[in-house]
N, C-alpha and C positions, 0 to 999 in steps of 0.2 A: 738134635738140633730143633726139635718140635717148639722149644722154648723161644727160639728165634723167629717163629712164624708171625709174619705181618698180617693181620686182618685188615683187608681193604674195604670190607663193605661198610656202607654208611647207614644201614638200618638192618635191624633185626630180622632174621629169617623164621618163618613158621612153618611146620610140616603140614602143608595143605596139598590134598591130593585132588585135583580137579580135572575133568575132561574139558580141553580146549581146542579151538581150532585156530591156527595160526594162518593169518593172510599174509601172503607172499607179496601182493601188491602188483602181480604181473597178469592182469585180466582177471583177478577175482579167485585165482588158485588158492586153495587152503589145504593145510596139512594138519591131521589130527595129532594131537598131542596129550600128555597127561602131566600135570605139575607134579613135582617132587617137593619144592618149597617155594614160597612166595614172600616177598617183603615190600615195603611201599617204594622201593628201589628197584625191584626186578624179580625175576624168576628163574628157577631151574627146572626144565622140562624134558621128557624124553618123547621123542616123535621117530616115526617110521622113515623119515627122509632126512638126508643130509642137508643142513642149511649152513652155507659158509659164514665164517666170521665177518663181521662188518655188514652184513646183509641187513637191510631195514624191513621189518615186518611189523604187524600190528595184530592184537588180540583182545579179546574181551575176558576179563577175570572177575571173579567175585572176591573183593578183599573182604576179610571177615573182621568181626570187631577187634581182634587182637591187632590188626594192623592200623585200623583207622580210629582206635580209641573211642568209637561211639558205635554206631550201628553199621552192619555189613552193607557194601554197595557194589553195584555192577559198575565197572570202569573200562573203558576203551584205552588200550595203551599202545601208544606209538613207541616202538622197541627197536633196539639193534642187538644182534648177535655178538656177544663179546668173546665167547669160549665155545669150542666143541670139545667134549671129552674124546680121547683117542681110542677108547675102548667102548665096544657097544655093550649095551645092558639088555639081555633078552632080545636081540636083534634090533634094538631102538638107539638112536643117537641121543646122548646126553647133551644139551644145549643150554647155556647160561644166556639170559636176556637182560639188557638193562633197559628200564623204562626211561624213554626220553620225554615223553609228555603224556600226561592223563587227563581223561575227560570222564567226569561222572555221567553215567547215563540215567536219566530220570524215568521212573517207572511210568508206564502209560495208564 
């Protein structure tokens, strides 16, 4: 049935491994994470804490030239958890994030 697989992603994913801090928005609590892949529409990350589907979070990522088609930029991403993998990987939760809004951060 692999031929019947429907790709729902709107943008190409890139295998980008970055250390990230996910802000849970509840008093500034942050969770450490590492990205597995990033696109202009979202990211898949592994983190040490379970974050439920539909949770609103924010994070700052560096989008590389492959995703921006120009220079790499640091971006604040308002996001929503759209999926949590049922199996842990090396004790970490696999979490799919959809970027809801993006704001480019200017260099100081």
